[in-house]
MARKOL-961298 format. One record per residue (C-alpha): residue in three letters; x, y, z. Coordinates in nm, 3 decimals. Layout:
   aa        u        v        w
  ALA        X        Y        Z
...
//
This chain:
   aa        u        v        w
  MET   11.846  -14.289    5.684
  VAL   11.607  -14.549    5.825
  LEU   11.427  -14.540    6.158
  VAL   11.460  -14.838    6.393
  ALA   11.327  -14.883    6.746
  VAL   11.523  -15.013    7.046
  GLY   11.291  -15.151    7.312
  GLN   11.293  -15.219    7.683
  ILE   11.054  -15.446    7.875
  CYS   11.040  -15.643    8.199
  SER   10.945  -16.004    8.127
  THR   10.792  -16.232    8.389
  ASN   10.706  -16.601    8.399
  SER   10.376  -16.528    8.219
  VAL   10.425  -16.581    7.846
  ALA   10.085  -16.422    7.775
  HIS   10.185  -16.106    7.964
  ASN   10.517  -16.091    7.781
  ILE   10.345  -16.125    7.444
  SER   10.118  -15.836    7.539
  ILE   10.393  -15.593    7.640
  SER   10.617  -15.693    7.346
  MET   10.340  -15.639    7.093
  GLN   10.262  -15.303    7.254
  VAL   10.621  -15.191    7.189
  VAL   10.624  -15.329    6.833
  ARG   10.291  -15.170    6.736
  ASP   10.374  -14.831    6.888
  ALA   10.719  -14.831    6.728
  ALA   10.583  -14.924    6.385
  ALA   10.320  -14.649    6.416
  ALA   10.603  -14.405    6.487
  GLY   10.776  -14.504    6.163
  ALA   11.023  -14.775    6.271
  LYS   11.114  -15.030    6.004
  ALA   11.276  -15.266    6.256
  VAL   11.214  -15.323    6.627
  PHE   11.475  -15.461    6.866
  LEU   11.358  -15.639    7.183
  PRO   11.572  -15.778    7.468
  GLU   11.706  -16.117    7.564
  ALA   11.461  -16.367    7.718
  SER   11.162  -16.162    7.608
  ASP   10.937  -16.470    7.608
  TYR   10.984  -16.530    7.983
  ILE   11.210  -16.496    8.287
  SER   11.129  -16.777    8.527
  LEU   11.144  -16.821    8.901
  THR   11.338  -17.150    8.880
  ASN   11.541  -17.347    8.628
  HIS   11.276  -17.619    8.627
  GLU   11.007  -17.366    8.543
  ALA   11.227  -17.233    8.262
  TYR   11.238  -17.580    8.111
  LEU   10.862  -17.628    8.140
  LEU   10.795  -17.295    7.965
  ALA   11.035  -17.358    7.676
  GLU   10.903  -17.461    7.334
  PRO   11.063  -17.568    7.006
  LEU   11.104  -17.290    6.754
  SER   10.860  -17.449    6.510
  THR   10.567  -17.416    6.753
  HIS   10.691  -17.135    6.977
  THR   10.390  -16.947    7.117
  TYR   10.565  -16.617    7.182
  THR   10.749  -16.622    6.850
  SER   10.434  -16.711    6.656
  ALA   10.259  -16.405    6.796
  LEU   10.545  -16.177    6.693
  ARG   10.569  -16.338    6.351
  ALA   10.205  -16.255    6.285
  THR   10.258  -15.899    6.405
  ALA   10.571  -15.851    6.192
  LYS   10.382  -15.966    5.884
  GLU   10.082  -15.744    5.964
  LEU   10.299  -15.434    6.014
  GLY   10.572  -15.511    5.760
  VAL   10.861  -15.469    6.003
  PHE   11.171  -15.662    6.106
  ILE   11.181  -15.784    6.468
  SER   11.497  -15.885    6.654
  VAL   11.428  -16.060    6.985
  GLY   11.577  -16.302    7.238
  ILE   11.384  -16.614    7.339
  HIS   11.426  -16.958    7.498
  GLU   11.422  -17.253    7.262
  LEU   11.358  -17.618    7.351
  PRO   11.616  -17.847    7.185
  THR   11.497  -18.091    6.921
  PRO   11.485  -18.461    7.016
  GLU   11.816  -18.516    6.835
  GLU   11.979  -18.225    7.016
  ALA   11.839  -18.343    7.348
  LYS   12.016  -18.678    7.304
  LYS   12.350  -18.499    7.337
  GLU   12.257  -18.380    7.686
  GLU   12.304  -18.571    8.011
  PRO   12.009  -18.790    8.114
  GLY   11.750  -18.580    8.294
  SER   11.887  -18.253    8.161
  GLU   11.646  -17.961    8.157
  ARG   11.867  -17.721    7.968
  VAL   11.738  -17.515    7.676
  PHE   11.889  -17.275    7.420
  ASN   11.910  -16.899    7.469
  THR   11.832  -16.787    7.114
  HIS   11.829  -16.458    6.923
  ILE   11.591  -16.464    6.626
  VAL   11.524  -16.216    6.347
  ILE   11.175  -16.212    6.198
  GLY   11.130  -16.060    5.852
  PRO   10.844  -15.838    5.728
  ASP   10.698  -16.151    5.567
  GLY   10.657  -16.311    5.909
  GLU   10.926  -16.573    5.845
  ILE   11.231  -16.631    6.064
  ALA   11.514  -16.477    5.862
  SER   11.794  -16.589    6.093
  PHE   11.867  -16.721    6.441
  TYR   12.168  -16.746    6.670
  ARG   12.220  -16.944    6.989
  LYS   12.420  -16.781    7.266
  LEU   12.783  -16.893    7.261
  HIS   12.914  -16.753    7.589
  LEU   12.732  -16.849    7.908
  PHE   12.708  -16.621    8.209
  ASP   12.902  -16.827    8.464
  ILE   13.053  -16.572    8.702
  GLN   13.127  -16.514    9.069
  LEU   13.035  -16.171    9.202
  LYS   13.161  -16.035    9.532
  SER   13.002  -15.760    9.735
  GLU   13.028  -15.418    9.569
  ASP   13.160  -15.289    9.904
  SER   13.493  -15.471    9.935
  ALA   13.513  -15.369   10.302
  VAL   13.215  -15.591   10.381
  PRO   13.316  -15.959   10.407
  GLY   13.081  -16.221   10.278
  PRO   13.044  -16.518   10.045
  SER   13.064  -16.467    9.670
  LYS   12.745  -16.496    9.468
  ARG   12.788  -16.741    9.183
  THR   12.564  -16.733    8.876
  GLY   12.576  -17.044    8.659
  GLU   12.392  -17.009    8.329
  HIS   12.535  -17.343    8.216
  LEU   12.293  -17.512    8.459
  LYS   11.995  -17.410    8.246
  ILE   12.132  -17.311    7.903
  ILE   12.290  -17.523    7.628
  PRO   12.573  -17.324    7.466
  GLY   12.546  -17.264    7.093
  ASP   12.824  -17.367    6.857
  THR   12.775  -17.148    6.549
  ILE   12.824  -16.783    6.460
  ALA   12.531  -16.670    6.247
  GLU   12.602  -16.497    5.919
  PRO   12.500  -16.129    5.932
  VAL   12.143  -16.109    5.802
  SER   12.030  -15.843    5.557
  LEU   11.766  -15.601    5.678
  GLY   11.739  -15.435    5.339
  SER   11.819  -15.064    5.343
  ILE   11.895  -15.083    5.717
  GLY   12.209  -15.290    5.656
  LYS   12.350  -15.626    5.759
  LEU   12.278  -15.727    6.117
  GLY   12.521  -15.928    6.332
  LEU   12.360  -16.131    6.610
  GLU   12.484  -16.160    6.969
  ILE   12.326  -16.203    7.313
  CYS   12.409  -16.028    7.642
  TYR   12.727  -16.189    7.788
  ASP   12.871  -16.222    7.436
  ILE   12.946  -15.851    7.470
  ARG   13.263  -15.933    7.667
  PHE   13.422  -16.146    7.391
  PRO   13.587  -15.936    7.118
  GLU   13.653  -16.238    6.896
  LEU   13.283  -16.256    6.812
  HIS   13.263  -15.886    6.723
  ILE   13.572  -15.918    6.501
  ILE   13.425  -16.209    6.307
  LEU   13.085  -16.046    6.262
  ARG   13.252  -15.729    6.138
  ARG   13.468  -15.924    5.896
  LYS   13.162  -16.109    5.772
  GLY   13.006  -15.779    5.674
  ALA   12.799  -15.662    5.973
  ASP   12.697  -15.294    5.964
  ILE   12.495  -15.323    6.286
  ILE   12.540  -15.550    6.588
  ALA   12.236  -15.624    6.801
  ILE   12.296  -15.730    7.162
  PRO   11.962  -15.810    7.331
  SER   12.036  -15.829    7.703
  ALA   11.922  -15.888    8.058
  PHE   12.226  -15.750    8.245
  THR   12.248  -15.793    8.620
  VAL   12.231  -15.476    8.828
  PRO   12.594  -15.477    8.958
  THR   12.751  -15.558    8.620
  GLY   12.516  -15.320    8.443
  ARG   12.599  -15.036    8.677
  ALA   12.974  -15.095    8.639
  HIS   13.023  -15.201    8.278
  TRP   12.715  -15.193    8.053
  ALA   12.735  -14.851    7.884
  ALA   13.113  -14.864    7.845
  LEU   13.102  -15.207    7.682
  VAL   12.824  -15.117    7.439
  ARG   12.992  -14.797    7.324
  SER   13.334  -14.961    7.294
  ILE   13.199  -15.209    7.040
  ALA   13.058  -14.932    6.823
  ILE   13.391  -14.748    6.823
  SER   13.625  -15.047    6.796
  TYR   13.439  -15.225    6.517
  GLN   13.284  -14.923    6.341
  VAL   12.929  -15.052    6.351
  TYR   12.596  -14.934    6.481
  VAL   12.520  -15.108    6.810
  VAL   12.162  -15.151    6.927
  ALA   12.125  -15.299    7.273
  ALA   11.768  -15.366    7.384
  ALA   11.738  -15.447    7.753
  GLN   11.531  -15.611    8.023
  ALA   11.462  -15.355    8.298
  GLY   11.340  -15.379    8.656
  ALA   11.225  -15.652    8.895
  HIS   11.106  -15.969    8.720
  ASN   11.030  -16.148    9.047
  PRO   11.148  -16.128    9.411
  ASN   11.473  -16.304    9.322
  ARG   11.581  -16.128    9.005
  SER   11.613  -15.778    8.862
  SER   11.773  -15.646    8.543
  TRP   11.971  -15.327    8.496
  GLY   11.786  -15.183    8.195
  GLU   11.941  -14.882    8.015
  ALA   11.876  -14.983    7.653
  LEU   12.135  -14.806    7.439
  ALA   12.226  -14.725    7.080
  PHE   12.549  -14.583    6.933
  ASP   12.663  -14.504    6.581
  PRO   12.997  -14.625    6.434
  TRP   13.176  -14.314    6.565
  GLY   13.055  -14.390    6.917
  THR   12.804  -14.105    6.916
  PRO   12.517  -14.178    7.158
  LEU   12.187  -14.212    6.972
  GLY   11.959  -14.280    7.265
  ARG   11.925  -14.417    7.616
  LEU   11.634  -14.558    7.816
  PRO   11.619  -14.558    8.199
  SER   11.813  -14.798    8.419
  ILE   11.691  -14.938    8.747
  ASP   11.889  -14.661    8.922
  ASP   11.678  -14.398    8.746
  VAL   11.348  -14.499    8.909
  ASP   11.217  -14.436    9.259
  ASP   11.112  -14.794    9.332
  SER   11.359  -15.055    9.206
  SER   11.143  -15.339    9.340
  LYS   10.897  -15.299    9.051
  PRO   10.918  -15.366    8.677
  LEU   11.006  -15.073    8.453
  PRO   10.732  -14.995    8.200
  PRO   10.761  -15.117    7.838
  GLN   10.906  -14.843    7.621
  PHE   11.122  -14.777    7.316
  MET   11.338  -14.513    7.151
  LEU   11.369  -14.429    6.783
  VAL   11.712  -14.429    6.621
  ASP   11.825  -14.325    6.272
  VAL   12.050  -14.577    6.095
  ASP   12.243  -14.444    5.796
  GLN   12.468  -14.665    5.581
  ALA   12.655  -14.357    5.459
  ARG   12.760  -14.298    5.819
  VAL   12.912  -14.647    5.838
  GLU   13.107  -14.595    5.516
  GLY   13.220  -14.248    5.619
  VAL   13.363  -14.360    5.953
  ARG   13.545  -14.654    5.797
  GLU   13.699  -14.430    5.531
  GLN   13.832  -14.188    5.794
  ILE   13.984  -14.461    6.012
  PRO   14.055  -14.757    5.778
  LEU   14.101  -15.028    6.039
  GLU   14.039  -15.318    5.803
  ILE   14.341  -15.241    5.584
  GLN   14.564  -15.159    5.879
  LYS   14.535  -15.492    6.062
  ARG   14.867  -15.671    6.114
  ASP   14.755  -16.021    6.030
  ASP   15.119  -16.103    5.955
  VAL   15.195  -16.048    6.325
  TYR   14.893  -16.173    6.516
  GLY   14.709  -16.389    6.263
  VAL   14.343  -16.388    6.175
  VAL   14.080  -16.424    6.446
  GLY   13.818  -16.678    6.342
  ALA   14.005  -16.796    6.032
  ASN   13.781  -17.102    6.004
  ALA   13.471  -16.883    6.008
  LEU   13.602  -16.689    5.709
  GLN   13.685  -16.987    5.486
  ALA   13.535  -16.999    5.138
  PRO   13.227  -17.221    5.098
  LEU   13.291  -17.574    4.974
  ALA   13.093  -17.502    4.658
  THR   13.340  -17.229    4.568
  ILE   13.636  -17.458    4.631
  SER   13.488  -17.733    4.415
  ARG   13.462  -17.496    4.117
  ARG   13.825  -17.390    4.121
  HIS   13.917  -17.635    3.845
  SER   13.717  -17.419    3.602
  LEU   13.933  -17.109    3.656
  SER   14.130  -16.984    3.358
  PRO   14.512  -16.997    3.385
  GLU   14.525  -16.616    3.392
  THR   14.274  -16.604    3.679
  LEU   14.462  -16.881    3.857
  PHE   14.791  -16.690    3.837
  THR   14.618  -16.377    3.968
  SER   14.481  -16.577    4.260
  VAL   14.826  -16.721    4.337
  TRP   14.983  -16.374    4.324
  ASN   14.720  -16.229    4.558
  SER   14.781  -16.516    4.800
  LEU   15.156  -16.453    4.790
  LYS   15.100  -16.086    4.866
  ALA   14.890  -16.174    5.170
  LEU   15.148  -16.424    5.295
  LEU   15.435  -16.180    5.247
  GLY   15.276  -15.921    5.468
  TYR   15.159  -15.633    5.253
  ARG   14.815  -15.543    5.125
  GLU   14.653  -15.319    4.869
  ARG   14.585  -14.966    4.982
  GLN   14.403  -14.672    4.837
  LEU   14.678  -14.414    4.848
  ASP   14.649  -14.044    4.780
  LYS   14.926  -13.787    4.747
  ALA   14.906  -13.688    5.111
  LEU   14.957  -14.045    5.229
  ALA   15.245  -14.098    4.988
  ALA   15.411  -13.780    5.114
  THR   15.362  -13.888    5.473
  GLU   15.537  -14.219    5.408
  GLU   15.850  -14.056    5.255
  GLY   16.159  -14.083    5.470
  LYS   16.014  -14.346    5.702
  GLY   16.211  -14.640    5.567
  LYS   15.925  -14.767    5.349
  VAL   15.882  -14.805    4.977
  LEU   15.554  -14.750    4.793
  LEU   15.519  -14.977    4.492
  ARG   15.212  -14.963    4.268
  GLY   14.977  -14.879    4.552
  TYR   15.126  -15.129    4.797
  GLN   15.311  -15.057    5.115
  ILE   15.621  -15.273    5.165
  THR   15.828  -15.260    5.480
  PRO   16.208  -15.301    5.440
  VAL   16.209  -15.648    5.595
  TYR   16.007  -15.780    5.301
  ARG   16.182  -15.608    5.007
  ARG   16.411  -15.894    4.908
  THR   16.138  -16.157    4.951
  VAL   15.892  -15.954    4.745
  THR   16.146  -15.915    4.464
  ARG   16.198  -16.291    4.456
  ALA   15.826  -16.352    4.459
  ARG   15.768  -16.119    4.164
  PHE   16.050  -16.293    3.973
  THR   15.886  -16.628    4.045
  PHE   15.552  -16.498    3.926
  THR   15.703  -16.370    3.600
  TYR   15.878  -16.702    3.548
  LEU   15.553  -16.893    3.592
  ARG   15.374  -16.677    3.338
  ILE   15.651  -16.736    3.081
  LEU   15.641  -17.107    3.157
  HIS   15.264  -17.107    3.102
  ARG   15.305  -16.964    2.751
  PHE   15.536  -17.247    2.650
  ILE   15.366  -17.549    2.802
  ARG   15.005  -17.422    2.771
  ILE   14.885  -17.548    3.107
//
């Protein structure tokens, strides 16, 4: 098991102040034994206006807030996951409308060497229309348009290795509502998903905890959700309630929400909680409920198929495969197309399947609808192997 820290702060429009409270959390967490520290979305600043947000943004290469955390990570030898604002490069800015003041909402991971190990730009923007929580009270809807100040990202980051902690999948706040992203990160090998957030009070009160826990259970990953908490300025407050769950959905810790304090008009103090992350726990849960081998891709396809394609370098080397390896690859592809997959079967499972109209063949489960097609495919495979011996492909 490895200790990690999940933090909670209340950023303002003072970058210097935000550096101070963030470093306080990182230093205290490292002193308590944490090997990684998770901080919330927009930790570098939360501005009063969109124009101010643009003026405060900096490119990643010279980012003041990030530079301070990079130095601290290197000094303490810890990983840091944190959400920041990132000014687009000149080339990226050319793609924007003239006069645009939009920036990126970015999640970065800093390694113990002080280098940026990975980064991800928020894909899903918080463009919503909230009505009064009391439906009996008429009134105009309150619309929040993140697209007015944020450039949407266009790439899903590969899960980044945190050593013995595991592989970390990167998301940001509103991404939590889009299962396609969780599916792809899980399929790419994520053991943990980090969701740094600044949830609004009404959506946090109604949905936050349920959403965070559901991801842990549905995708069998640790979920660490650092949070902004309290009043950032007179116009904006965040829900708080930083959370962590294990792959079984077991709660590992919770920090206060804005409803837990006496005065919700003030920032909540910077704080953190320590959480044990255990890779054996991930493996154990996935063995008990083997979701990955039970997916019906033959019925509903593969979510994010393009994201799971083999690298071009791998494709370009296929000509060097031996004929035997090539035939094996073709056979595996046929099996996938025909709708059955390899399974680790024990006697209990085999007994359970008896009498249910299914046939177990060499560790594969074949439903009746595929029997004839599978037989033909195996005949074709045998024919190709015989043909290979004669013509020496």
